[in-house]
N, C-alpha and C positions, 0 to 999 in steps of 0.2 A: 841690395844683396839678394832678396827673393827673386827679383827679375833675372839676375844673372844665373841663379841656380836652376830655374825652370828652363832657361834657354839651353843650359848644359844638358839637362835630361832629354830635351827634344833632339839635340844633336847626337847623343849616344844612341837613342832609340832608332834614329834614321840610319845610323851607320851600318846596321845589319842587312840593309837592302840597298839596291842600287839607286842612288841619286833621287831621293824623294824631293818634291818641289820645295824650293826655298822661298818662293814668293809669299807675301803676306796678304795678297788679294783674296777676296771672298771666293772660295772654290776656284782657285787659280787654274788657268791653262796656259800652255806655252805657245799657243797659236792665236792668231787673230780670229775674232768671232766669225768673220766672213770668209775664212780660208777654206777653199774647196780642195777636195781630194784630187791629186794630180795623177795618181796611178789609174790607168784607164779600166782595169779589170777588177778592181776591189771596191767593195762598198758594204757597210753594215746596214742590213735591211730590217732586222727586227731583233728584239730581245724577249726571251720567254723565261718565266719563273715558275717553278713548281714548289708550292709550299703546302701547309695544312689547308689552305683555302683553295687548293686545286691549281690547275694550269692557267697561267695568265700570260698574255702576249701583248707587247706594245711595239708598234711599228716605228722605225727610224726613217729609212728610205730616202735620205737626202744625200747630196754630194758634198755636204759640209763635213769638215773634220770634227768640229765641236758642235754638239746638238744639246741645247738646253731644253729637255723634255720634262722638266720638274712638274709641269701640269699633269703629266701622266703618272699614275700611281700603281705600284705593286703592293700586295698585302701579305702579312705573315704574322706569326705569333712569337712571343719571347721564347727563346730556346729552340725555335723551329729549325728543322733541317731544310735548307734551301738549295734547290738544284737550278742553276741558271744556265741557259744555253743560248747560243747566238746563231742567227741566220746571216751568214757572212758570205758575200759573193767573192769568190776567188777561183783559182784553178783547182784541179783535182787534189793537189797538195797545197794547203793554204799558206804555209810558211809564215804564219803569224801566230801570236799568243794573246791570251785574254787575262784581264785583271779586274777584280771586283772589290770596290771600296764602299764602306758605309760609315758616315760621320756619326759615330756612336755617341760622342759628347756634344754634338751640334755646335761646334766652335767655328764652323765655316771653312775648315780645311781637313785634309786627310793625312793623318800621321801613320807611322809604320804599323801600329797595332790595329789600324782600321782597314788594312789590306786583308780581307777575309778569305779570298781565294785567288789563285793564279794558276795558269796552266803550265807556265815555264818561266824559270828565272835561274840562271847560272847552273843549268843541268838538273834542276829539280822542279817539282810542282809544290803547291801549298800543303800537300800531305807528306812532303818529304820524300816522295818517290823519285828515284833516279830516272832520268830521261836521256837517252843517248842522242848524240847529234846525228843529223842526217834526215832524209825524207820520211822514214818510218818513225823517227823519234821526235826531235824538236820541230821538224817540218810539218808534222801532222798533229801537233799539240795545240789545238785552238780552243777546245771547250774546257772551261774551268771545272775543278772537282766540286762536289757537293760540300757545302759549309754549314755551320750551325751559328745562329744568332745567339748572343749571350742569354742565358736563362734569366738573368737579373735585368735585362733590358727593359726600361720603362716604356709603358704604352705611349705612343706619340708618333710624330712624323719625322723621318730622317732622310738626308740626302744619300741617294744611291748612285754611285758612278760605275759605269762599265767602260773599259778601255780595251781597244784592240791595238796592239803594238808589237814590237819585236824585242824580246828579252830585255825588258825595261820596266821597272816598277814605279817610276815617277808618275804619280797620278795626273800630272799636268801634261804629259806627253813627252816622248823621247826626243832629245836633240841629237842631230847627226854629228859626224866626225868634225865638221867645221863649226860646231857650236850652235847651229840653227836647226829648227825643225824641218827645214827644207834640204838639209845636207844628207849625205849618204847615211842610211839607216835611221834618219829622222822620221817622225811619225807621218809627216806629210809625204815625204818621198816614198815611204813604204806602203802608203794607202791605208794607214790606220784610222781610227775614229775614237771619239769620246762621246758618250751619251750619259746625261744626268737625268735621273728619275727621282720620284718621291717614294719612299718605302713607308707604308702605313702599318705600324705595329699595333695590334689590338689584342685584347685579353683572351678571346675565345674564337674558335674557327667559325667561319660562315657556313651556312647550309651548302652542302656540295652542289655544284652546278650539274644539271642533267637535262638532256633534251629527249623527250619521248615523242614518237610519231604514231599517231592513232589515225590510220587511213582506211577508207573503204573505197575501192575502185579509183584510187588516185595514188600518185607518188609525190613526194616532197623533196626538193633539191635546194641547194644554195642558189643564190642569184646566178653564180657561175660555178659550175662543177659540183663537187660533193659537199655535203654538210660537214662542219668540223666535228671531230670525235668528242670534244668537250667545248661547249660554247664559252665565250669570253664573258666573265662577270662584268656587268655594268656597261656593256657595249651593245648597241643595237644590232640585230641580226635580220637580214633580209632573206626571205624564203621564196621559192618558186613552186607553186602548187599546180600539178598537171593531172587532170582526170584522164581516164582511159581514152576517152575521145571527147571532142568539144561538145557533143550533144548531151552529155551527162549533166544532170542538175545537182547542185549541192543540197544535201539535207541537213548538214551541220558543218559550219565553218567557225571555229572558235579556238581560243587558246586559254588554257587553265594554268595558272602559275602560283607558286607558293610553297608550302611545306610538303604537302603530299597531294598532287593533283589527281590521284586515283582513289582517294578516300572519299567518304561523305564530306560535304562541304564544311560541316561543323561537327567536331568530335569533342565531347566533354566541355562544350562551351567555347572551344577554340577553333577559329576559322582556319581551315586547311588550305584553301585555295580561293582565288578570285578568277572570274571568267570575263573574257572580252571577246566580242565578235570579231571575225576577220573579214575583211573586204578586199580581196585581191584585185589588182587592176587588170586591164585587158590582156596583159602578158602573164597573168597569174602571180605577179609579185606582190608581196605584203611584207611589211617591216615590223618586227617586234621591237618596241621601244626599249631604250637602255634601262629604264627603271623597272621593267618587267624581268630583265635578265639578272635575277638575284637569288636563284635557288633552283627549284625543279619546274620545268616547263613542259606542258603537254599540248602539242599541236594537234587539233582534231580537224580532219578533212574527210568528210563522208559525202559520197556522191551516189547517185542512182541513175540507171538508164531510163530513157523515155521510149515511147512506142516506136519512134523512128530511128533509134540507135542501131548502128550496124553491129556492134559487138554487145552481146548479152552475157552476163556472168554465168559460167558453169559452176564454179565454186571459188571461194577465197578463204584464206586462213591467215590470221594474224598471230597464231600460236599464243593465245591468251589463256591457256589452261592452267591448272594448279601447278605449283612447282614440282618438277620431276615426274609429272604425269606423262602418259603416253600421248603421242600425237593423235589427232582425230582419225580413228580407224575407218570412218566412212570414206575418207578421201586419201588416206596414206597407209602404206605398209612399209615395213623395214626392208632395206636393200640387203640382199643375200651376199654372203662372202663367196667370192669367185676368184679366178686366177689372174684377172687383168690387173694392170698396174693400179688403176684407180679404186678397185674394190677388193684388193688382196687382204686387207686388214680390217674389213668391216665385220661387225658383230650384230646379231639380230636380237639377242636376249634383252629383256627389260633391264634398265639401269645402265646399259652401255650405249654409246653413240649419242643420239639426239633426243632431247625431251624439252617440253616447254618450261620456262623459268622466268620469273620476274617480268611477266607481261611483254608481249610484242617481240620476243626474240626466242631463238631456238639454239641454245648453246650445245657445243660438243662436250662429251665426257672423255677423259683420258682412260686408257687401258694399256697395261703392259703386254706387249706381244713380241714375237720373235721374228726377225727378218730372215731372208733366205740364207744369210751367212751366219745364222744362229747367234746373232747379237741381240740382246734385249734392248729394246728401244721404248721410249715413252711416246706413244702414238695417239693421235686424235682420230677416234674411230666412230663410225656411225653414218648412216644414210637413210633417207626415206624416199619412197617413190609413189607415184599415183597410178602406176600401171594396173590396168584391169578394174579400176574404180569408177570410171565414167568414160564416155566416148562422145566425140562430136566430129562433124565432117571437116570443118575448117575453123580456124580461129587463131588466137594468139595467147601466149602465156608470159607473165611478167613476174619477176621475183626481186625483192630487195634483200641483198645479202651483204653481211659484214663478216669478215674473217680476219683473224690475227695471224701474223707471220710466225711460223714455227717449223722446226726441222721435220722432215718426212711427211709433211702435209701436202695433200693434193686436192684442193678445193675444186669442185666441179658442179656445173649445172647442165645436165644432159637432156637432150630432146630426142626421143625416138618416136617419130610420127607413126610408126607402124604398130606400136604397142600401147596406144592409149586405152 
């Protein structure tokens, strides 16, 4: 009798959503494990999770419909707000939906209560928001809403499943009109994908990941292109260190990692950081090992010219002054407000625009101003210039600039060779 009763409960729970998997296999899927995606222009490339532990990304990148990536782990806390996003190759309009499951009771399957987020099912998402049919509605509803893990969820490891499919909540994958996954609107025919990961739920948040670049007469890049905004915890990171010119010699090449790589090494008997020397190869590449990427990381690349160097430093500034102090007045002055598009909303007074903060960067400060049409806008105002502070006959200037996208912003780095 108890067996029949529990089966009835499962059936009732499943009836509220579309066709949840009936197979009793361990984390069942409706496709063969070696089934490839037949749609030529669709592929799940990676999955990212933003939790209290920061941003985490795991690559998928195969042509398989089902990907057992349970060896790859995301982390979160009980009760955590989890924002999951997909890098899914498709056309300009994806015409696909996403579904996120967590096996909360670790029984080897996903029931209806373990579908924690979905972007579209029968005209709604998991928040209950109505979504219209068509390109701007259901056609563009790929990314799932933020969801919360149960506050009472026990610390441990859980199976996390991410599925890309079309209007179907079956965790095993949609079957088409002919009853097979290869039929019309089946997961194979539509170019969908399933990826299983491990979700490690732990009691308290990890130290936030942060990457600091401490350079003198050098630049630091990723192996290819730009460095990530936030490094991946527990994953090795390859850097490319490039001095101003090849003749420059290193005076310090090291990485400090730990709780606070800018503090004294020991504070109140507690070690704040460890240091390891860096030895770039002939191409300037050096890899920070995975075990080092577990908190705050400060990469130090200091170089100096030698007597035969072509370029000698006129000045450099890493903006390492005290928080909210003025930039170094020996080499900088504030840019005046003028009538051009790029300087129309600049302010010179202290406290507006740009000032050093939190070492090695120069943030902008917001200030309310009025546009030409008398509409109050929240603008990012401020600029600095080196005009009149030094001179040289010929040379080069380099700047490392990071800016966030915002309305009415016009980031610029201007070079006026007649006004040095």
